[in-house]
PDB file as gemmi writes it, atoms N, CA and C in Angstrom:
CRYST1    1.000    1.000    1.000  90.00  90.00  90.00 P 1                      
ATOM      1  N   MET A   1     -92.625 216.942 -54.730  1.00  0.00           N  
ATOM      2  CA  MET A   1     -93.411 217.739 -54.182  1.00  0.00           C  
ATOM      3  C   MET A   1     -92.993 217.749 -52.761  1.00  0.00           C  
ATOM      4  N   LYS A   2     -92.921 218.826 -52.032  1.00  0.00           N  
ATOM      5  CA  LYS A   2     -92.785 218.969 -50.730  1.00  0.00           C  
ATOM      6  C   LYS A   2     -93.706 220.099 -50.170  1.00  0.00           C  
ATOM      7  N   LEU A   3     -93.968 219.583 -48.780  1.00  0.00           N  
ATOM      8  CA  LEU A   3     -94.436 221.389 -47.979  1.00  0.00           C  
ATOM      9  C   LEU A   3     -93.560 222.603 -47.270  1.00  0.00           C  
ATOM     10  N   ARG A   4     -93.647 223.734 -47.937  1.00  0.00           N  
ATOM     11  CA  ARG A   4     -92.792 224.329 -46.864  1.00  0.00           C  
ATOM     12  C   ARG A   4     -93.742 225.225 -45.886  1.00  0.00           C  
ATOM     13  N   SER A   5     -93.009 225.127 -44.729  1.00  0.00           N  
ATOM     14  CA  SER A   5     -94.422 226.110 -43.978  1.00  0.00           C  
ATOM     15  C   SER A   5     -93.149 226.768 -43.003  1.00  0.00           C  
ATOM     16  N   MET A   6     -94.048 227.722 -42.658  1.00  0.00           N  
ATOM     17  CA  MET A   6     -93.079 228.915 -41.779  1.00  0.00           C  
ATOM     18  C   MET A   6     -94.053 229.274 -40.419  1.00  0.00           C  
ATOM     19  N   GLN A   7     -93.140 229.522 -39.259  1.00  0.00           N  
ATOM     20  CA  GLN A   7     -93.684 229.519 -38.232  1.00  0.00           C  
ATOM     21  C   GLN A   7     -93.432 230.954 -37.552  1.00  0.00           C  
ATOM     22  N   LEU A   8     -93.924 231.997 -37.298  1.00  0.00           N  
ATOM     23  CA  LEU A   8     -94.045 233.514 -37.461  1.00  0.00           C  
ATOM     24  C   LEU A   8     -94.642 233.591 -35.758  1.00  0.00           C  
ATOM     25  N   LEU A   9     -93.996 233.869 -34.776  1.00  0.00           N  
ATOM     26  CA  LEU A   9     -94.611 234.525 -33.539  1.00  0.00           C  
ATOM     27  C   LEU A   9     -94.818 235.594 -34.015  1.00  0.00           C  
ATOM     28  N   VAL A  10     -96.318 236.417 -33.469  1.00  0.00           N  
ATOM     29  CA  VAL A  10     -96.786 237.624 -33.782  1.00  0.00           C  
ATOM     30  C   VAL A  10     -97.881 238.333 -32.596  1.00  0.00           C  
ATOM     31  N   ASP A  11     -97.409 239.522 -32.587  1.00  0.00           N  
ATOM     32  CA  ASP A  11     -98.007 240.013 -31.395  1.00  0.00           C  
ATOM     33  C   ASP A  11    -100.022 240.119 -31.914  1.00  0.00           C  
ATOM     34  N   ASP A  12    -100.748 240.925 -31.116  1.00  0.00           N  
ATOM     35  CA  ASP A  12    -101.984 240.851 -31.354  1.00  0.00           C  
ATOM     36  C   ASP A  12    -102.471 241.624 -32.263  1.00  0.00           C  
ATOM     37  N   THR A  13    -101.332 242.739 -33.018  1.00  0.00           N  
ATOM     38  CA  THR A  13    -101.702 243.119 -34.314  1.00  0.00           C  
ATOM     39  C   THR A  13    -100.934 242.913 -35.584  1.00  0.00           C  
ATOM     40  N   GLY A  14    -100.524 241.409 -35.550  1.00  0.00           N  
ATOM     41  CA  GLY A  14     -99.652 240.987 -36.533  1.00  0.00           C  
ATOM     42  C   GLY A  14     -98.201 241.576 -36.362  1.00  0.00           C  
ATOM     43  N   GLY A  15     -97.959 242.213 -35.766  1.00  0.00           N  
ATOM     44  CA  GLY A  15     -96.176 242.470 -35.451  1.00  0.00           C  
ATOM     45  C   GLY A  15     -95.238 240.922 -35.143  1.00  0.00           C  
ATOM     46  N   ILE A  16     -94.579 241.348 -35.764  1.00  0.00           N  
ATOM     47  CA  ILE A  16     -93.575 239.991 -36.006  1.00  0.00           C  
ATOM     48  C   ILE A  16     -92.807 240.153 -34.484  1.00  0.00           C  
ATOM     49  N   ILE A  17     -92.671 239.358 -33.715  1.00  0.00           N  
ATOM     50  CA  ILE A  17     -91.976 238.996 -32.671  1.00  0.00           C  
ATOM     51  C   ILE A  17     -91.083 237.951 -32.815  1.00  0.00           C  
ATOM     52  N   MET A  18     -90.830 237.273 -33.662  1.00  0.00           N  
ATOM     53  CA  MET A  18     -89.767 235.909 -34.083  1.00  0.00           C  
ATOM     54  C   MET A  18     -90.400 235.325 -35.039  1.00  0.00           C  
ATOM     55  N   GLY A  19     -89.317 235.076 -36.051  1.00  0.00           N  
ATOM     56  CA  GLY A  19     -89.295 234.469 -37.228  1.00  0.00           C  
ATOM     57  C   GLY A  19     -87.730 234.087 -37.766  1.00  0.00           C  
ATOM     58  N   LYS A  20     -88.128 233.556 -39.371  1.00  0.00           N  
ATOM     59  CA  LYS A  20     -86.730 232.991 -39.571  1.00  0.00           C  
ATOM     60  C   LYS A  20     -85.802 234.132 -39.447  1.00  0.00           C  
ATOM     61  N   GLY A  21     -86.185 235.356 -40.039  1.00  0.00           N  
ATOM     62  CA  GLY A  21     -85.419 235.998 -40.241  1.00  0.00           C  
ATOM     63  C   GLY A  21     -84.841 236.962 -38.858  1.00  0.00           C  
ATOM     64  N   ARG A  22     -85.719 236.733 -37.669  1.00  0.00           N  
ATOM     65  CA  ARG A  22     -85.089 237.273 -36.520  1.00  0.00           C  
ATOM     66  C   ARG A  22     -83.820 236.656 -36.060  1.00  0.00           C  
ATOM     67  N   MET A  23     -84.330 234.736 -36.438  1.00  0.00           N  
ATOM     68  CA  MET A  23     -83.455 233.857 -36.115  1.00  0.00           C  
ATOM     69  C   MET A  23     -82.114 234.293 -36.703  1.00  0.00           C  
ATOM     70  N   ASP A  24     -82.472 233.968 -37.835  1.00  0.00           N  
ATOM     71  CA  ASP A  24     -80.806 234.467 -38.611  1.00  0.00           C  
ATOM     72  C   ASP A  24     -80.309 236.036 -38.251  1.00  0.00           C  
ATOM     73  N   ILE A  25     -80.728 236.972 -38.029  1.00  0.00           N  
ATOM     74  CA  ILE A  25     -80.304 237.995 -37.132  1.00  0.00           C  
ATOM     75  C   ILE A  25     -79.267 237.612 -35.598  1.00  0.00           C  
ATOM     76  N   LEU A  26     -80.135 236.975 -35.029  1.00  0.00           N  
ATOM     77  CA  LEU A  26     -79.657 236.529 -33.324  1.00  0.00           C  
ATOM     78  C   LEU A  26     -79.020 235.636 -34.010  1.00  0.00           C  
ATOM     79  N   ASP A  27     -78.430 234.532 -34.514  1.00  0.00           N  
ATOM     80  CA  ASP A  27     -77.414 233.536 -34.872  1.00  0.00           C  
ATOM     81  C   ASP A  27     -76.438 234.284 -35.509  1.00  0.00           C  
ATOM     82  N   SER A  28     -76.406 235.362 -36.190  1.00  0.00           N  
ATOM     83  CA  SER A  28     -75.264 236.168 -36.823  1.00  0.00           C  
ATOM     84  C   SER A  28     -74.787 236.973 -35.718  1.00  0.00           C  
ATOM     85  N   ILE A  29     -75.556 237.386 -34.958  1.00  0.00           N  
ATOM     86  CA  ILE A  29     -74.892 238.279 -33.620  1.00  0.00           C  
ATOM     87  C   ILE A  29     -74.056 237.139 -33.250  1.00  0.00           C  
ATOM     88  N   ASP A  30     -74.650 235.715 -32.589  1.00  0.00           N  
ATOM     89  CA  ASP A  30     -74.082 234.903 -31.587  1.00  0.00           C  
ATOM     90  C   ASP A  30     -72.690 234.827 -32.648  1.00  0.00           C  
ATOM     91  N   ARG A  31     -72.629 234.743 -33.683  1.00  0.00           N  
ATOM     92  CA  ARG A  31     -71.567 234.011 -34.284  1.00  0.00           C  
ATOM     93  C   ARG A  31     -70.572 235.158 -34.553  1.00  0.00           C  
ATOM     94  N   THR A  32     -70.651 236.353 -34.857  1.00  0.00           N  
ATOM     95  CA  THR A  32     -70.047 237.365 -35.062  1.00  0.00           C  
ATOM     96  C   THR A  32     -69.594 238.344 -33.818  1.00  0.00           C  
ATOM     97  N   GLY A  33     -70.596 238.481 -32.837  1.00  0.00           N  
ATOM     98  CA  GLY A  33     -70.308 239.319 -31.892  1.00  0.00           C  
ATOM     99  C   GLY A  33     -70.586 240.869 -32.060  1.00  0.00           C  
ATOM    100  N   SER A  34     -71.086 240.776 -33.359  1.00  0.00           N  
ATOM    101  CA  SER A  34     -71.693 242.275 -33.821  1.00  0.00           C  
ATOM    102  C   SER A  34     -72.912 242.755 -34.840  1.00  0.00           C  
ATOM    103  N   ILE A  35     -73.469 243.634 -33.914  1.00  0.00           N  
ATOM    104  CA  ILE A  35     -74.703 244.105 -34.814  1.00  0.00           C  
ATOM    105  C   ILE A  35     -73.986 244.500 -36.356  1.00  0.00           C  
ATOM    106  N   ASN A  36     -73.633 245.283 -36.367  1.00  0.00           N  
ATOM    107  CA  ASN A  36     -72.912 246.099 -37.465  1.00  0.00           C  
ATOM    108  C   ASN A  36     -72.679 244.905 -38.577  1.00  0.00           C  
ATOM    109  N   LYS A  37     -71.693 243.772 -38.198  1.00  0.00           N  
ATOM    110  CA  LYS A  37     -71.065 242.892 -38.929  1.00  0.00           C  
ATOM    111  C   LYS A  37     -72.374 241.978 -39.440  1.00  0.00           C  
ATOM    112  N   THR A  38     -73.701 241.882 -38.352  1.00  0.00           N  
ATOM    113  CA  THR A  38     -74.827 240.957 -38.881  1.00  0.00           C  
ATOM    114  C   THR A  38     -75.434 241.588 -39.636  1.00  0.00           C  
ATOM    115  N   ALA A  39     -75.353 243.190 -40.000  1.00  0.00           N  
ATOM    116  CA  ALA A  39     -76.144 244.094 -40.765  1.00  0.00           C  
ATOM    117  C   ALA A  39     -75.446 243.947 -42.073  1.00  0.00           C  
ATOM    118  N   LYS A  40     -74.307 244.030 -42.050  1.00  0.00           N  
ATOM    119  CA  LYS A  40     -73.559 243.961 -43.834  1.00  0.00           C  
ATOM    120  C   LYS A  40     -73.912 242.467 -44.022  1.00  0.00           C  
ATOM    121  N   GLU A  41     -73.748 241.925 -43.274  1.00  0.00           N  
ATOM    122  CA  GLU A  41     -73.861 240.261 -43.522  1.00  0.00           C  
ATOM    123  C   GLU A  41     -75.060 239.849 -44.164  1.00  0.00           C  
ATOM    124  N   MET A  42     -75.921 240.468 -43.939  1.00  0.00           N  
ATOM    125  CA  MET A  42     -77.665 240.648 -44.192  1.00  0.00           C  
ATOM    126  C   MET A  42     -77.895 241.318 -45.166  1.00  0.00           C  
ATOM    127  N   GLY A  43     -77.257 242.587 -45.586  1.00  0.00           N  
ATOM    128  CA  GLY A  43     -77.477 243.405 -46.322  1.00  0.00           C  
ATOM    129  C   GLY A  43     -78.678 244.047 -45.858  1.00  0.00           C  
ATOM    130  N   MET A  44     -78.669 244.321 -44.696  1.00  0.00           N  
ATOM    131  CA  MET A  44     -79.900 245.816 -44.123  1.00  0.00           C  
ATOM    132  C   MET A  44     -78.695 246.667 -43.727  1.00  0.00           C  
ATOM    133  N   SER A  45     -79.375 247.929 -43.199  1.00  0.00           N  
ATOM    134  CA  SER A  45     -79.118 248.785 -42.325  1.00  0.00           C  
ATOM    135  C   SER A  45     -78.768 248.724 -40.829  1.00  0.00           C  
ATOM    136  N   TYR A  46     -77.892 249.120 -40.027  1.00  0.00           N  
ATOM    137  CA  TYR A  46     -77.635 248.698 -38.690  1.00  0.00           C  
ATOM    138  C   TYR A  46     -78.802 249.246 -38.016  1.00  0.00           C  
ATOM    139  N   LYS A  47     -79.540 250.445 -38.315  1.00  0.00           N  
ATOM    140  CA  LYS A  47     -80.737 250.840 -38.039  1.00  0.00           C  
ATOM    141  C   LYS A  47     -82.078 250.005 -37.796  1.00  0.00           C  
ATOM    142  N   SER A  48     -81.919 248.562 -38.884  1.00  0.00           N  
ATOM    143  CA  SER A  48     -83.017 248.385 -39.139  1.00  0.00           C  
ATOM    144  C   SER A  48     -82.901 246.923 -38.255  1.00  0.00           C  
ATOM    145  N   VAL A  49     -81.558 246.505 -38.205  1.00  0.00           N  
ATOM    146  CA  VAL A  49     -81.218 245.525 -37.548  1.00  0.00           C  
ATOM    147  C   VAL A  49     -81.521 245.321 -36.223  1.00  0.00           C  
ATOM    148  N   TRP A  50     -81.287 246.545 -35.396  1.00  0.00           N  
ATOM    149  CA  TRP A  50     -81.641 247.214 -33.934  1.00  0.00           C  
ATOM    150  C   TRP A  50     -82.669 247.134 -34.040  1.00  0.00           C  
ATOM    151  N   SER A  51     -83.652 247.681 -34.634  1.00  0.00           N  
ATOM    152  CA  SER A  51     -85.054 248.106 -34.648  1.00  0.00           C  
ATOM    153  C   SER A  51     -86.012 246.806 -34.635  1.00  0.00           C  
ATOM    154  N   LYS A  52     -85.224 245.669 -35.513  1.00  0.00           N  
ATOM    155  CA  LYS A  52     -85.838 244.024 -35.254  1.00  0.00           C  
ATOM    156  C   LYS A  52     -85.743 243.518 -34.113  1.00  0.00           C  
ATOM    157  N   ILE A  53     -84.281 243.866 -33.452  1.00  0.00           N  
ATOM    158  CA  ILE A  53     -83.963 243.536 -32.023  1.00  0.00           C  
ATOM    159  C   ILE A  53     -84.979 244.299 -31.069  1.00  0.00           C  
ATOM    160  N   LYS A  54     -84.960 245.491 -30.915  1.00  0.00           N  
ATOM    161  CA  LYS A  54     -85.920 246.135 -29.895  1.00  0.00           C  
ATOM    162  C   LYS A  54     -87.393 245.489 -30.057  1.00  0.00           C  
ATOM    163  N   SER A  55     -87.742 245.329 -31.260  1.00  0.00           N  
ATOM    164  CA  SER A  55     -89.129 245.140 -31.187  1.00  0.00           C  
ATOM    165  C   SER A  55     -89.592 243.883 -30.663  1.00  0.00           C  
ATOM    166  N   THR A  56     -88.313 242.654 -31.082  1.00  0.00           N  
ATOM    167  CA  THR A  56     -88.663 241.313 -30.423  1.00  0.00           C  
ATOM    168  C   THR A  56     -88.417 241.623 -28.520  1.00  0.00           C  
ATOM    169  N   GLU A  57     -87.598 242.324 -28.544  1.00  0.00           N  
ATOM    170  CA  GLU A  57     -87.400 242.635 -26.500  1.00  0.00           C  
ATOM    171  C   GLU A  57     -88.795 243.016 -26.201  1.00  0.00           C  
ATOM    172  N   LYS A  58     -89.063 243.909 -26.943  1.00  0.00           N  
ATOM    173  CA  LYS A  58     -90.306 244.698 -26.129  1.00  0.00           C  
ATOM    174  C   LYS A  58     -91.411 243.672 -26.084  1.00  0.00           C  
ATOM    175  N   HIS A  59     -91.546 242.647 -27.247  1.00  0.00           N  
ATOM    176  CA  HIS A  59     -92.594 241.870 -27.191  1.00  0.00           C  
ATOM    177  C   HIS A  59     -92.457 240.672 -26.285  1.00  0.00           C  
ATOM    178  N   PHE A  60     -91.308 240.484 -26.120  1.00  0.00           N  
ATOM    179  CA  PHE A  60     -90.479 239.233 -25.392  1.00  0.00           C  
ATOM    180  C   PHE A  60     -90.522 239.717 -23.875  1.00  0.00           C  
ATOM    181  N   GLY A  61     -90.300 241.120 -23.566  1.00  0.00           N  
ATOM    182  CA  GLY A  61     -90.182 241.481 -22.160  1.00  0.00           C  
ATOM    183  C   GLY A  61     -89.087 241.395 -21.434  1.00  0.00           C  
ATOM    184  N   LYS A  62     -87.797 240.916 -22.419  1.00  0.00           N  
ATOM    185  CA  LYS A  62     -86.630 240.917 -21.573  1.00  0.00           C  
ATOM    186  C   LYS A  62     -85.326 241.180 -22.859  1.00  0.00           C  
ATOM    187  N   PRO A  63     -84.483 241.269 -22.414  1.00  0.00           N  
ATOM    188  CA  PRO A  63     -83.147 242.056 -23.421  1.00  0.00           C  
ATOM    189  C   PRO A  63     -82.965 240.789 -23.953  1.00  0.00           C  
ATOM    190  N   VAL A  64     -82.537 240.534 -25.108  1.00  0.00           N  
ATOM    191  CA  VAL A  64     -81.996 239.346 -26.237  1.00  0.00           C  
ATOM    192  C   VAL A  64     -80.767 239.429 -26.594  1.00  0.00           C  
ATOM    193  N   VAL A  65     -80.366 240.812 -26.535  1.00  0.00           N  
ATOM    194  CA  VAL A  65     -79.031 241.351 -27.008  1.00  0.00           C  
ATOM    195  C   VAL A  65     -78.369 242.193 -26.129  1.00  0.00           C  
ATOM    196  N   HIS A  66     -77.368 241.637 -25.831  1.00  0.00           N  
ATOM    197  CA  HIS A  66     -76.578 242.922 -24.890  1.00  0.00           C  
ATOM    198  C   HIS A  66     -75.538 243.411 -26.194  1.00  0.00           C  
ATOM    199  N   ALA A  67     -75.446 244.807 -25.940  1.00  0.00           N  
ATOM    200  CA  ALA A  67     -74.900 245.484 -27.085  1.00  0.00           C  
ATOM    201  C   ALA A  67     -73.588 246.516 -26.055  1.00  0.00           C  
ATOM    202  N   ASP A  68     -72.387 245.845 -26.132  1.00  0.00           N  
ATOM    203  CA  ASP A  68     -71.204 246.633 -25.478  1.00  0.00           C  
ATOM    204  C   ASP A  68     -70.092 247.178 -26.459  1.00  0.00           C  
ATOM    205  N   ARG A  69     -69.769 248.567 -26.256  1.00  0.00           N  
ATOM    206  CA  ARG A  69     -68.870 248.761 -27.729  1.00  0.00           C  
ATOM    207  C   ARG A  69     -67.573 248.585 -27.038  1.00  0.00           C  
ATOM    208  N   VAL A  70     -67.396 248.122 -25.942  1.00  0.00           N  
ATOM    209  CA  VAL A  70     -65.869 247.599 -25.795  1.00  0.00           C  
ATOM    210  C   VAL A  70     -66.167 245.963 -26.272  1.00  0.00           C  
ATOM    211  N   ARG A  71     -66.917 245.188 -25.566  1.00  0.00           N  
ATOM    212  CA  ARG A  71     -66.651 243.939 -25.813  1.00  0.00           C  
ATOM    213  C   ARG A  71     -67.325 243.363 -26.973  1.00  0.00           C  
ATOM    214  N   GLY A  72     -68.354 244.288 -27.568  1.00  0.00           N  
ATOM    215  CA  GLY A  72     -69.177 244.011 -28.577  1.00  0.00           C  
ATOM    216  C   GLY A  72     -70.333 243.327 -28.026  1.00  0.00           C  
ATOM    217  N   SER A  73     -71.179 242.901 -29.515  1.00  0.00           N  
ATOM    218  CA  SER A  73     -72.692 242.286 -29.099  1.00  0.00           C  
ATOM    219  C   SER A  73     -72.911 240.836 -28.617  1.00  0.00           C  
ATOM    220  N   ARG A  74     -73.762 240.556 -27.829  1.00  0.00           N  
ATOM    221  CA  ARG A  74     -74.056 238.783 -27.510  1.00  0.00           C  
ATOM    222  C   ARG A  74     -75.340 239.122 -27.126  1.00  0.00           C  
ATOM    223  N   LEU A  75     -75.770 237.776 -27.210  1.00  0.00           N  
ATOM    224  CA  LEU A  75     -77.093 237.465 -27.124  1.00  0.00           C  
ATOM    225  C   LEU A  75     -77.247 237.071 -25.303  1.00  0.00           C  
ATOM    226  N   THR A  76     -78.298 237.525 -24.861  1.00  0.00           N  
ATOM    227  CA  THR A  76     -78.595 237.329 -23.533  1.00  0.00           C  
ATOM    228  C   THR A  76     -79.056 235.766 -23.257  1.00  0.00           C  
ATOM    229  N   ASP A  77     -78.926 235.749 -21.778  1.00  0.00           N  
ATOM    230  CA  ASP A  77     -79.321 234.115 -21.859  1.00  0.00           C  
ATOM    231  C   ASP A  77     -81.090 234.157 -22.178  1.00  0.00           C  
ATOM    232  N   GLU A  78     -81.668 235.083 -21.717  1.00  0.00           N  
ATOM    233  CA  GLU A  78     -83.044 235.119 -22.474  1.00  0.00           C  
ATOM    234  C   GLU A  78     -82.671 235.258 -23.830  1.00  0.00           C  
ATOM    235  N   GLY A  79     -82.327 235.669 -24.375  1.00  0.00           N  
ATOM    236  CA  GLY A  79     -82.064 235.586 -26.069  1.00  0.00           C  
ATOM    237  C   GLY A  79     -81.507 234.101 -26.812  1.00  0.00           C  
ATOM    238  N   ARG A  80     -80.669 233.665 -25.635  1.00  0.00           N  
ATOM    239  CA  ARG A  80     -80.290 232.149 -26.190  1.00  0.00           C  
ATOM    240  C   ARG A  80     -81.735 231.376 -26.030  1.00  0.00           C  
ATOM    241  N   GLY A  81     -82.308 231.481 -24.792  1.00  0.00           N  
ATOM    242  CA  GLY A  81     -83.215 230.743 -24.674  1.00  0.00           C  
ATOM    243  C   GLY A  81     -84.256 231.111 -25.811  1.00  0.00           C  
ATOM    244  N   LEU A  82     -84.530 232.160 -26.100  1.00  0.00           N  
ATOM    245  CA  LEU A  82     -85.534 232.268 -26.777  1.00  0.00           C  
ATOM    246  C   LEU A  82     -85.321 231.615 -28.628  1.00  0.00           C  
ATOM    247  N   LEU A  83     -83.760 231.704 -29.096  1.00  0.00           N  
ATOM    248  CA  LEU A  83     -83.798 231.156 -30.107  1.00  0.00           C  
ATOM    249  C   LEU A  83     -83.742 229.914 -29.965  1.00  0.00           C  
ATOM    250  N   GLU A  84     -83.461 229.205 -28.766  1.00  0.00           N  
ATOM    251  CA  GLU A  84     -83.611 227.674 -28.810  1.00  0.00           C  
ATOM    252  C   GLU A  84     -85.017 227.042 -28.775  1.00  0.00           C  
ATOM    253  N   ALA A  85     -85.967 227.970 -28.177  1.00  0.00           N  
ATOM    254  CA  ALA A  85     -87.266 227.667 -27.962  1.00  0.00           C  
ATOM    255  C   ALA A  85     -88.005 227.956 -29.423  1.00  0.00           C  
ATOM    256  N   TYR A  86     -87.746 229.064 -30.149  1.00  0.00           N  
ATOM    257  CA  TYR A  86     -87.750 228.955 -31.421  1.00  0.00           C  
ATOM    258  C   TYR A  86     -87.427 228.000 -32.422  1.00  0.00           C  
ATOM    259  N   ARG A  87     -86.165 227.496 -32.055  1.00  0.00           N  
ATOM    260  CA  ARG A  87     -86.029 226.306 -33.187  1.00  0.00           C  
ATOM    261  C   ARG A  87     -86.721 225.277 -33.053  1.00  0.00           C  
ATOM    262  N   GLU A  88     -87.006 224.659 -31.657  1.00  0.00           N  
ATOM    263  CA  GLU A  88     -87.802 223.213 -30.946  1.00  0.00           C  
ATOM    264  C   GLU A  88     -89.186 223.907 -31.960  1.00  0.00           C  
ATOM    265  N   LEU A  89     -89.791 224.786 -31.796  1.00  0.00           N  
ATOM    266  CA  LEU A  89     -91.061 225.048 -32.410  1.00  0.00           C  
ATOM    267  C   LEU A  89     -90.859 224.845 -33.927  1.00  0.00           C  
ATOM    268  N   ASN A  90     -90.311 225.217 -34.477  1.00  0.00           N  
ATOM    269  CA  ASN A  90     -90.004 224.747 -35.543  1.00  0.00           C  
ATOM    270  C   ASN A  90     -89.673 223.599 -35.857  1.00  0.00           C  
ATOM    271  N   ARG A  91     -88.662 223.111 -35.247  1.00  0.00           N  
ATOM    272  CA  ARG A  91     -88.760 221.286 -35.681  1.00  0.00           C  
ATOM    273  C   ARG A  91     -90.098 220.688 -35.198  1.00  0.00           C  
ATOM    274  N   ARG A  92     -90.654 220.824 -34.275  1.00  0.00           N  
ATOM    275  CA  ARG A  92     -91.926 219.883 -34.260  1.00  0.00           C  
ATOM    276  C   ARG A  92     -92.682 220.282 -35.007  1.00  0.00           C  
ATOM    277  N   CYS A  93     -93.093 221.866 -35.295  1.00  0.00           N  
ATOM    278  CA  CYS A  93     -93.963 221.929 -36.595  1.00  0.00           C  
ATOM    279  C   CYS A  93     -93.818 221.331 -37.636  1.00  0.00           C  
ATOM    280  N   MET A  94     -92.687 221.385 -38.122  1.00  0.00           N  
ATOM    281  CA  MET A  94     -92.132 220.691 -39.263  1.00  0.00           C  
ATOM    282  C   MET A  94     -92.419 219.378 -39.504  1.00  0.00           C  
ATOM    283  N   LYS A  95     -92.178 218.621 -38.236  1.00  0.00           N  
ATOM    284  CA  LYS A  95     -92.218 217.128 -38.532  1.00  0.00           C  
ATOM    285  C   LYS A  95     -94.255 216.771 -38.324  1.00  0.00           C  
ATOM    286  N   ALA A  96     -94.676 217.903 -37.607  1.00  0.00           N  
ATOM    287  CA  ALA A  96     -96.285 217.299 -38.053  1.00  0.00           C  
ATOM    288  C   ALA A  96     -96.798 217.983 -38.947  1.00  0.00           C  
ATOM    289  N   ASP A  97     -95.900 219.313 -39.898  1.00  0.00           N  
ATOM    290  CA  ASP A  97     -96.687 219.333 -40.735  1.00  0.00           C  
ATOM    291  C   ASP A  97     -96.009 218.234 -41.806  1.00  0.00           C  
ATOM    292  N   ASP A  98     -94.967 217.694 -41.857  1.00  0.00           N  
ATOM    293  CA  ASP A  98     -94.652 216.668 -42.784  1.00  0.00           C  
ATOM    294  C   ASP A  98     -95.428 215.367 -42.839  1.00  0.00           C  
ATOM    295  N   ALA A  99     -95.801 215.172 -41.287  1.00  0.00           N  
ATOM    296  CA  ALA A  99     -96.795 213.989 -41.158  1.00  0.00           C  
ATOM    297  C   ALA A  99     -98.121 214.257 -41.920  1.00  0.00           C  
ATOM    298  N   ILE A 100     -98.627 215.386 -41.787  1.00  0.00           N  
ATOM    299  CA  ILE A 100     -99.999 215.582 -42.331  1.00  0.00           C  
ATOM    300  C   ILE A 100     -99.833 215.604 -43.914  1.00  0.00           C  
ATOM    301  N   PHE A 101     -98.877 216.236 -44.401  1.00  0.00           N  
ATOM    302  CA  PHE A 101     -98.618 216.332 -45.455  1.00  0.00           C  
ATOM    303  C   PHE A 101     -98.879 214.983 -46.117  1.00  0.00           C  
ATOM    304  N   ASP A 102     -97.769 214.252 -45.648  1.00  0.00           N  
ATOM    305  CA  ASP A 102     -97.723 212.673 -46.098  1.00  0.00           C  
ATOM    306  C   ASP A 102     -99.251 212.013 -46.185  1.00  0.00           C  
ATOM    307  N   ASP A 103     -99.823 212.012 -45.282  1.00  0.00           N  
ATOM    308  CA  ASP A 103    -101.124 211.500 -44.963  1.00  0.00           C  
ATOM    309  C   ASP A 103    -101.516 212.307 -45.869  1.00  0.00           C  
ATOM    310  N   ILE A 104    -102.261 213.445 -46.332  1.00  0.00           N  
ATOM    311  CA  ILE A 104    -102.811 213.700 -47.402  1.00  0.00           C  
ATOM    312  C   ILE A 104    -102.550 213.422 -48.878  1.00  0.00           C  
ATOM    313  N   PHE A 105    -101.410 213.827 -48.941  1.00  0.00           N  
ATOM    314  CA  PHE A 105    -100.788 213.680 -50.470  1.00  0.00           C  
ATOM    315  C   PHE A 105    -100.637 212.764 -50.711  1.00  0.00           C  
ATOM    316  N   SER A 106     -99.777 211.575 -49.983  1.00  0.00           N  
ATOM    317  CA  SER A 106     -99.693 210.165 -50.078  1.00  0.00           C  
ATOM    318  C   SER A 106    -100.945 209.772 -51.222  1.00  0.00           C  
ATOM    319  N   GLN A 107    -102.551 210.194 -50.813  1.00  0.00           N  
ATOM    320  CA  GLN A 107    -103.487 209.163 -51.407  1.00  0.00           C  
ATOM    321  C   GLN A 107    -103.393 209.747 -52.849  1.00  0.00           C  
ATOM    322  N   ILE A 108    -102.998 211.019 -53.352  1.00  0.00           N  
ATOM    323  CA  ILE A 108    -102.983 211.413 -54.557  1.00  0.00           C  
ATOM    324  C   ILE A 108    -102.001 211.007 -55.312  1.00  0.00           C  
ATOM    325  N   SER A 109    -101.118 210.322 -54.943  1.00  0.00           N  
ATOM    326  CA  SER A 109     -99.631 210.061 -56.012  1.00  0.00           C  
ATOM    327  C   SER A 109    -100.141 208.809 -56.192  1.00  0.00           C  
TER     328      SER A 109                                                      
END                                                                             
């Protein structure tokens, strides 16, 4: 048995700012250089991917993706920083969650 936890950055109304899905979108854009390829890869519409990016940018207050018809799409420095910060948040939360889980459930086993 193991614990599965999830970290979501949300606004005051519960709207998602950053989560695993947004992380996957940003990773895909970084890898493919294309919002369209990202949408196809993730089984989403272009509009849906773009909407999620714009929502994250709105709440973060900075552009996270730069879309250029000639050079393609790429993460901004801020987008890369957000991705790295979210990964670090996940890493630290999972480490703490695992320790708490082990402490509680080792007494049951």
